[in-house]
N, C-alpha and C positions, 0 to 999 in steps of 0.2 A: 208862052210864059219859059222866064231863065230856068235853066237847067237846077243852079244851086236852091233856087224858088223853091221851084219842085219838091227836090229834098227837105229841104227846112220843113214845109206843109204836111211832106209825109209821114216826118220824125215826129211833128207838134200832133197828128191825129192817131200814130201809133201810141204816142205818149198816153193822152187822154183815154185811149181806148183799153190800157194797161197790156200793150203786148210789146212796148219797147225796151230793147234790152241795149245799153249806156256800154256793155261788152262785147263785141262782135268777138265770134271764135269761128277756127279754121276748121275746115273738113275737108281731109283726107280719104280719098276713095279708096279702099281696101285693094280695087285692081293696080292703082300707082304702086302700092309696095310690092305685091307680089308679080310684077310685068317682068319680061324677059331680060337677062342682064342684074335683077336685083334680088327680088327672095323667090323666083318664080319657084325652088324647089323645097321651099319652105313646109310644105303640107305632105310633101313624099316625104322627106329627110325632118320628119318635124319634133323627133323627140332629143330634148338638151340638157344638161346638167346645167343647173342654172344657180349662179353665187357661189361660194367659197363654202356654203353649207351643204352643197352636194344636193338641192333638190332634184330630183325627176319631174321634168316638168315634158307633157305633150301637147305640143300645138292643134295639133289635128282636132280633138274631142272639144277645147276651148273655142277652137272656130267654126268647127262644122255644126256643130248640136247646141241646142237651146242650153243655157246656163242660167237658173230662178226662172226660168221664163223671158231671158234678155237672149238677145241675137248679138252680141260680141263683133269687135272690128280690131284691127290691130290698133289701135290708136286707144281700145280700153286698157290695154295693157303699156305699150308704148307711148307714153305720155310724157316723159320726162327728158326735156331736152338740157344736155348735158356740155357747155363750151369744146371746142375739140373733139366731139364724137358724135355720133350718129344716136337719136332716141332711146331712151333706156327703160327700163322697166323697174318700177321701185316697188320694193315687197310689200308697202302700204297696201297697192290693190290688190296683191294677194291677200291679204290679212281680212281687209273688207267683206270678199268673196266667202271666204273659208272657214271666217268665225263669226260672222254677222247672223243672227239669230237664233243660235245653239249658248247651253250654258257654258260658261268660263272654263268649263274643265272639258269641253272637248271641241273639234273642229267638225264640218259638214260631212267632210267625206273621209273622217280620221284620221289620225297621226303618220300611220304608214302610206299615207296616199301620195306624202311631199318627203317626207322622209324617213330614217330607218332611226331607231335606238343607236347610243355609241357601241360601238363593236370592242373598243377597249374598258377595261375597267376604269372605274374614276375614284377620287378620294371625295370624300365627301364627311365634312365634320372630322378630320383625320382617321378617317376610316374609309377602307377599298370597299368600293361598292360595283358589283357585275351586272348591268342592265340584261344582258344575255342570261344569265341565272333567273332574276326574276321576273324575265318572260317567258322562259320555259316550265318555271313554275308555276304559269298560269297568272300573274298578275296583269293588270291593265293600265293603260299610262294616266291616269285620271287618279288612280289612287296614292300614287306619291305625287302629281304635277295636278293638285286640286283648284288651282287657278294656273290658268294659260293666256288667260286675255283681259286686256282693261280698255272698257269701253264698250258701247253697245252698236256704234254706227249709224243710229237711228239719223236722221235730217231734222233738224229744227225748222220748222217752219218758216221763220223770220228768214232762213237763210234764200229762201223763195226772192224776197225783194230786193236780195245782190243783184236779180238781173230785171224781176218783174216789179211793176208798178202796182202798189196794192191789190194782186192776183196770185191766191191760194186757193179757188176754189178747189181747183183739180188735188190739192194736196193729198187726200187719201186714196185717192184713184190711182195706182202702184201701177199697175199695165199700161194704163194711158201715157204718166210720166215717164217709164222706163223706154214706151217706143217714140214718144217726142225728144227726149232727151239724149237717150243712149244709141237707139236703134236709127231716128234721121239725124240729130245733130252731133251725134259723136263725142258729147260732151264728156269730160274724166268723170269718173265716179266720185273720185275725193274733190272735186268744185262743188259738190251737195253734199256727200257723207261726211262727217268726221272722223278721223285716223280712228282704228281699234290695234291695241299694242300687242305683242305675242313674244311671250319668251316665259322664263323663269317667274310667274310674276308671284307665287306662292307656292311653298312645297311642305309637305306633311315633315311634321318635327323629326319622326322618327321613320325611317326608312327600311324596310324589310331585312329580317335576319332568316339567313337561309341556315339549315341545319344540317 
């Protein structure tokens, strides 16, 4: 039988079986990224300052430890292809992992795990405000920053139909879904999950006044 006919029949069989994916994805093994001459020292020199925001990031625990029961790959974070540059990291991936499943005034690993509070006093509503002073006084971040996120990052079931034909029977089996999509297929988190916004979404009207 001609190869083209075989492929067509195989495609039809997968379609009716509900396993056909009309959007093929790439799979880049981690060893390709970590090979000699590329990023072979990444897990040794693992700490970097990420973005202009001065976020402290350590590759080693993210790469060698299970995060929320998920084994991450290089492409789990490095998924954005930018013209004229190598693959980049989107902050949206960080926000999804650090804020999904917690109240809108908290982070999974706490605020200081990524960034510190401003060192210099800032002006808030015409008044000078010092983060250092209120932190020393025992105030917590969420006493002023009552909402730091918008969105819950929960994947809508309809999103499954984007790749699978009428196939959502495993939707609630989170462990299985992540093993197949992240561990095996290296599918980007944001391919399925909607974004979570992070920033000064809502701040209290009256800031603490120290005497």
